N, C-alpha and C positions, 0 to 999 in steps of 0.2 A: 494405481490411479484413484481407486475408490476412496482410499484413505485421504488423499489430497482433497478430493471433492468434499468429503464430509467435514474435514478439518476447517476448510475455508468457509463453508456454509455455517457450521455450528459456532465458530469463533465470532462471527458477526452477530448472529442471533443472541448468543450468550452475553456479549458486550452490550448490546442494545437492551437486553433484559435487565441489566444492572440499574437502569434508570428508574426501575420500580422501587429500588431499595436504597440507592445512593442519591443524596441531594445533588441535583445538577448545578446548583449555585455554588457549591463548594467542590472545586475540582483541583485543589492543590496536589492531591494524590496522583493526578495524571502527569504532572510535570516530570517526575523521575522516570515514569514509563515512556513518556515521549522522548526523553533524552536517551534512554536505553534503545528504543526502536530506531531513533535517528542515527545513533552511532553504529548500530547493527547494519542498517541499510547502506550507509556510506562506505563502511568497511567491506561489505559483501560486494558492492558495485565495483569498487576499485581493485579488489583482489580476485574476484571471480567473473562477474558478468562482462566487464570490459575486456579483460585478457582473453576470455573465451570468444567474444565477438571478433576481436582482432585476429585471433588464431584461425577462426573458421572462414572469415571473409577474404576473398581474393584481392580486395582493395581496402586498405586501412582508411583511406580518405572517405570512402562511402560510410564507414562506421561513424566517423566523426560527424558527418552531416546528419546522420540519424540521431546521434547523441544530442546535437544542437536542436533538432526538431523536437525531441522528447523534452528537453529542458524548457524551451520556450513554449512548447505546446502545453505543458503543465501550467505555465504562467497564465496562459489564456483560460484554461479550465478553472483556475482558481478565481477568475473574475466572476464565475457563476457559482462556484462551490463555497466561496467566502472562507476558504481555509479549513473547511471541515476535515480535510485529509490529515491535517496535523492537529486535530483536537479543538479547533475553534468552534465555539457554540453560537455566539451572538444571540443567545436566547433573549437577552434584554431588549434586543431590537426587533424581535418577532412579535406579531400581533396575534392574539388568540383567535382561533377559527378563521385564519387567513387562507386556509386551503393548502394543498400540497405544493411544496416548492419544486416544481418540475425541473427547472434549470439546474438547481442545486443537485437534485437527485440524479438527473441525467449526466452531469459532469462527473459525479462520484462513480456512477455505474460504468461509464466509459473508462475512467481511471482504473477501476478494479478489474475490468475485462482485459485491459492491456497487460496488467500485472499477471493475471492468470494465464495469459496466452503463451508465456515463455516456459510454463511448467509442462513440458512434453517429454514423452518417452521415445526411445528409438523404435523403428518399425518392428523390431524383434520383441518389443515389450520390455526391454531392459531400461532401468532407471539410470540416467546419466549422472556423472559426478556433480555434486553440488545441488542436486534436485531438492533434497530435503532442507538444505541450507536456505535456498530461495523460498521454499514453502514456508519455513519458519519465519522468515523476514516479512513475507506478505501477510501472514496471519497476525504477527505482532503489530504490524502497521495498521491493520484494520480494527484493532481493539479500540483505541481512542477515537478513530473516525466513526465507528458504529455508535459509540456512546454519544458523541457530539451530534451525529445525525438524528438519533432517536430523541435526544433532548429537544432539538428543533422541531421535529415532527409532532411530538406530544404537545408542545406549546401551540403550534399552528392548527392542529386538528382537535385539540382539547380532550383527547382520549388516547390511552395507551393501546387499547384494542384497535382503534382506527389507524394508529400509526404502524402497528406491527406488520401488516401486509406490505407496506411500502418499504419497510426495513428489509423484508424478505427479498425484495427485488434487488437491493444492494447486495444482500448476502449471496444471491445466485449469480452475480455478475462475474466474479473471479472463477467459480466452477465452470461457467459457460465459456469463459476464455480458454480454460484448459481443454474442454471438449472440442471447441472450434479448431484449435491448433492440432489436436489429435486427429480429427476427421479430415482436416486439410492435408494431412500427411507431412507436416513439418518434421524434419529429421535433425535432431540436435547434434548429430555426428557428421553431417554432410557439409563439406566446404562449399562456400558460395550459397546462392539461393536467398530466401527471405528470412531464414531463422536468425543469422547473425545481424541482419538489419533490424529485426524485431528486438534482439538483445540490446542493440545500440539505442533504439527508441526508448525502451523501458529503463535503460541505464540513465539516460538523460532525465527521465521522469523521476527516478529514484534520487538522483543527485540534487534536483531542485527541492524535492520534498524533505530529504534528510538534512540538507544544509539549512533550509528554512527552520526546521525543528530545532536544530542545534543552536542557531542564532537566537531563536525566540525564547528558549528556556532560560537564557541568561541575558535579558534585554539590556540590563545596565552593566553587563560585564563584571558582575560581582561573583566572587568565588562562593559556590554553594557545595558543601561536601557531598550531600545526597545526589545532586545532579552530576557532579564530577564522578562519583563512584558509579552511578548508573551508566554514564557514558563509557567509562573504562570497561565495565562488565559487558555492555552491549558490543563493543568492538572486540573484546576478548572472546565472547561466545561466537561471533561471526567467524573469527579466525579458527576457533576450535572445530566447529561443525563443518567448516569448509576444508579442513585438513591442511591448513597452512600454519 
């Protein structure tokens, strides 16, 4: 578990730190990464998270309702986050010294907390199948989100040092989700209960984010070899680490 907590926290801080060295106005390099992470997430959701939720829950219909709740709940969150989850910066629309965007930060923090909450071990301390596949997906997904968030924070606060503590709040959200589920005693091997419902909720969340990313990286439906290759590699890696 310690490895998961550190990876989730350090990934966000590292991605945010890149804004000190990479011009935030030129983010074409992010598009292949977004395509990669979007393909990884949608493949992971369809081949691992949803099948596991359906297998563990005593009512398949209940899982469907939670998937819908996660999908449309993410739509509501993006009203406040402005799409930062999938790399949108909107820096040009931000006003210098406008203060901390609490609604944006709060929606991202809740989003990351939910993602971290499905990374739980069995009561015996065993790591369930697919644990590291999900961990990899969450970490990959947070790289463009952290970069975009930090770009917005630096613009609004006027200082990298002032923005860094607020980035740390986002960095801590997913690890806190892991700890919350662990101390609540959620069992990833138990049929019924709240764990499969939580899987359904996060699956809906992932489906919304990943499909939005994949549609947005090719807004004019033009074939781009780099994006296509990134998409294929993302889906392939998800299948590889998930053992399918």
